N, C-alpha and C positions, 0 to 999 in steps of 0.2 A: 544511383549514387551521383554525387555532384562532380566527382573526379575519378579518373581511372588510375591516377598516380597515387602511390602510397607514401605518406609522410613518415619519416623516421623520427621517433622521439625516445627519450630514455625513461627508465623507471623513476629516476629522480624528478624529472620534469612532471610526470604524471602525479606523483605524490605531492609535489609543491602546488600543482594546479588544484588538486582535490582539497588540500588544506585551505586554499584561498576560497573556492566556491562554497565550501562547507562553513565558512565563517570562523575558521580556526587560526587564521593568520593574525599577525600583530596589527595589520592595517585593514582588518576586515569588518570594521564597525558597521558599514552600510549593508553587510550581507548576513547579519546575525539571524534574520528571519527567513533566509532563502530555503533552509532545510524544511520549512513548513510546506513548501511546494510539493514535496514528495512524502511528507508526513514523518512523524516521530513515533516509533513503536513504544507502547507503554506496557511493560511487563516486569513485575506484577503491577496491577493497576495503581497509578499514582506514584510510581517509583522511578521511572526512567525517562519519560518524555520531557518533563519539566527540568530534570537535571541536564539533559542534553541541550535544552534551550538555554538554560542559565550558563552553561559552558561557553556559549556563544554571545554572552552579554545581555541576554533578554531575560528579565526576572519576573515578568508578569504574563499570565496566560490570556490576557485580554484579546478578544477577537479570535479566539481559537475554540475548537470543539473536539471532544474525544468521542470517537466512533469506531465501529468495526469497519475496516476498509480492506486493504490488500491482505490476501490470504485469510480474510475474515478475522484478522487479528486487530487488537485495539491500536489505533493510531491517533495522534494529535494532529489536526489539520487547521488551516485557516477556515473559519466558519463560512466565508464566502466561496470556498472551494467545494463544499459538500455536494452541491448539485452536479458538478462536473464528475466527482467520484461516484456518485450514485448512478449516473448515466453510464459511465464507463464500466462499472462493476456489475451491471445487470447482465450477468452471463446467461446466454441462451442455451449453450451446448455444454451439458455436464461432462461430456467426454474430454473437454479441454482443461478441466480442473485436474491438477496433479494428485495422484494417489497419495504421495508423500505428505501433502498438505491437508487433504480432505478425506482420505480413505476411499472406499469403493462406492460411496452412496450415489454418485452421479450415474454409474452404471446400473445400480439397482433401480433408480428412478426411470432410466431409459427402458429397462426391461419391463417396468410396470406400465409403459405406454404414456407416461407423463413427462413432458419436456421440462428441463431445468428452469427455463424462463417462466413458464406457466406456473410451476411450483413456487418459484420465488415471488411472483406477483400475488399468489394466493396467500402465502404466509405474511407478506407485507400488508396486504389488505386487512387480514385478521388482526395484526398488530395495531394498525391504525384504528380499527373499531374499538379494541380493548383500551387503547391509550387515549381515546377521545375524552375520557373523563378528567384528564389532567393529573391523574395520580401517578406518582413515581413508583416503579416496581422493580424488585430484584429479578434476576434472571429466572429463578424458580417460580416466582409469582407470575411473571409474564408468560413463561412457558405453560404453566398450568391453565392460564386463561385462554391462551391461543390454541392449544392442541385440540380441544373439542370443536373448534371452528374450521379446521382445515381438512383437506382431503386426507383420508386415512393412509394413503400411500406415502405421504411425506412424514408420517408420524408412526413409525414401526414400534414394536415392543422393545424396550431396553432392559436386558437382564440385570445390568448393573444398578439401574435406578428403580426397577420394579414397576415401571409405568410405561405407557405409550408417550412419546414426545417427539417433536419435530427433530429431524436430523440436525445435529449441532451446528455444522458449518452453514447449512441452509438457514437455520434460525438466526445466526449472527449476521449473515449477509442480508437477511430480511430486515433487520433493525435499521440498516442504512437506507434501504428502499422506503421504509416507513417513516423516515425522518426522525428517528430516535437518537438521542445523544446519551452519553454516559456521565453520571456524576459519581465520583469516587469518595467513599467515606473512609475506607481503609483498604490495604492490599487484599483483604479477603471479603470486602463488602462494597458492592457498587449497585447503583440503580439506574434503570433506563428512564429517561424523561423525554417529553416532546420537545423538539427544537423550538427556540424562541420565535422563529419566523419561518414562513414558507419559502423554500429555496427553489427557484425556477430550474426545471430539469433541462440539462444541456443536450446537444446532439451526441449520441453515443460514440460514433467513430471520430468526430472532432475531439471529443473528450479523451478518447484513447490516444489519439495522436499527440495531444498536448501532454498527457501523462508520460508517454514515451519520450517526448522532448525533454521534459523535466528530469526524467531518469538519466538520459544521456548527459545532460548538463551536470548533474551531481555525481554520476558514477563513471563517466567516460574516461578513456576509451573502453568500450565494452563490445560484447557480441550478443546476439539474441539468446544464447545459452545463459547469460547472466541475467537477462530480463525475466526468464521463466520462473526461477525460484522466488524472485521478489514479488511477482504477481500471483504465485501459486498455480501456475499453468503448466501444461505439458509443453515440450519444445515446439510442437506444431501450433498450439494455441498462442504461445509467445511470438512466434514468427508472424502470425496473422496480425498481431498488434504492431510488430516491428515494421511491417511493410507500409503501414500508414504514414511513417516518417522517413522511409528508406531513401526517397529521392532527395533528401536534404543532408545526407550523410557523406562523410569523407573517410576513406580508408587510412588507417594509421598503423604503423608497425612499432610496437613497444618492445624494445630489445629483441627484435626478431619475431614477435608474436603479433599476428594481424588482428586488429579490432577496428571499431568505427567511432567517429565523433560527429557531432553536429557541426556543420561548416562554420557557423557563427562563433563557435567556441575555439576554433583552431588558433587564432592569434594569442589568446590567453594561455592555451596549452603550451605553445612553443616558447613563450616568454612569461612564465608565471612569477608572481611576487616571491620574495625569499620566504620560505616556510618557517614556522616556529621550530625551535630546537626540540621541544617536548610538549606533548599534550596527553594527559591521562583521560581516557574515554570511558564513559559509563557503559554498562551492558546495553545492548541493542542500539548503540549509537549508529546513526545513518552511515557513518564512514565505513563501518564493518557490515552493515545490513544491506547496502545498496550494491556493492561492487564485488570484484574478484579478490577474495581474501588471499589467494596464492600470490598476488602481486604485492599486497600490503606486507605480508609476512611469508616470504618464500620457503623458509625452513619450517616444516610442520612441527 
């Protein structure tokens, strides 16, 4: 940590700070794109990410891409960030994925003797081969084409579908590794397409440190326990990511509760702009998805 002293701030200061960095303040014009750094969840497809962006004054998706990223859920990101997220989210240890987000398939893979990283690479390679023809495919079409090409251990029998297919979360994570983006036709119909250009793969740990940094910027002050559900990781997995940025953090007490901020953001936290009186947020807005909801709305 950068300091052994704990800075005292109020809940009101935190909420004003978050309104500002999330581009929701009256004078936040220059920050309307900042939320793209951590991504905007889109659920149902085409229904929430662009609404959240428009709420911040940006009405065009130019320069953005919809992909499966955190928790293998659909998120809208800057296209230039896809290499960073692909590197960071190439999880190697399936035991670090939370059961709440992904079920027990990580353990099933480990029991079969196949590592998660190896399985992910195999699925992504198969997707790359299938999509090399440039044809857009629905999830069902892509799954049907990929399943015969992968290790049978990653494609168990599914009673609900009546077929063998790749574990769902592994499939969705694989699309990011394969460079596939999502084109939405309607909330119930979307297709995977090859990205317009090849994105250079970044260094994994540097990418994870940068993503933690962005999380802290948009969600702070927070604890590692708040990072875990956002990434879909176990507490131990999230702590491993957290340590990559730990030496840059400062302890903060929010109305008596200890949390951490990035040192560079402390001046703005202690003296934030005046927040807006009211903002109506759409479902899955990053204000509610990134941080501690008990601080936003203390009364359940």
